[in-house]
C-alpha positions in Angstrom: 81.4 103.9 106.9 83.8 101.1 105.1 87.6 100.8 104.9 89.4 100.5 101.4 92.7 99.0 101.7 95.8 101.5 100.8 98.2 100.9 98.3 101.3 99.1 99.8 104.0 102.1 100.7 108.0 100.9 100.5 110.9 101.9 102.4 111.9 105.2 100.5 108.1 106.5 100.9 108.4 106.1 104.9 111.3 107.4 104.6 109.7 111.0 103.1 106.8 110.6 105.6 109.6 110.8 108.0 110.7 114.5 106.9 106.7 115.6 105.9 105.1 114.6 108.9 107.0 113.8 112.0 107.8 116.4 114.4 111.5 118.6 114.6 112.0 116.1 117.9 112.1 113.0 115.9 113.7 114.3 112.6 116.2 114.9 115.2 117.0 110.8 115.3 117.5 110.3 111.9 115.6 107.2 111.8 116.3 105.5 108.8 113.4 103.6 107.4 115.0 100.3 105.9 111.7 98.4 105.8 108.0 98.2 105.1 105.5 94.9 105.1 102.0 95.0 105.3 100.9 95.7 109.1 104.7 96.0 110.2 107.7 98.6 109.8 110.9 98.4 110.4 113.3 102.1 111.1 117.1 102.2 112.3 118.4 104.6 114.9 122.0 105.3 114.1 124.2 106.1 116.4 124.7 109.4 117.6 126.7 110.7 120.5 123.7 113.0 121.5 122.0 110.1 121.6 124.6 108.1 124.3 125.3 108.2 128.1 127.9 107.1 129.9 130.0 104.1 128.5 128.4 104.9 125.0 125.1 103.5 126.2 121.8 104.7 124.2 119.3 106.7 126.0 116.6 104.9 126.9 114.5 107.6 125.8 115.8 107.2 122.4 115.4 103.6 122.2 111.9 103.6 122.8 111.3 105.9 120.3 109.5 103.7 117.7 108.8 101.3 120.5 104.9 101.1 120.0 
């Protein structure tokens, strides 16, 4: 089966996809799509008291949510 290249995706389309395709717990992270280039995207995880631990440090699980 031959694959065909897809059209480039911009940050606004990625933001829409986050709301449409991802589980509620991922949506609750409030990720923001900032950039997209072939083979990579940049997502920002805003500061949230729900994701913070003692000393205002980011919870490790939340920090790993965007890593592959």
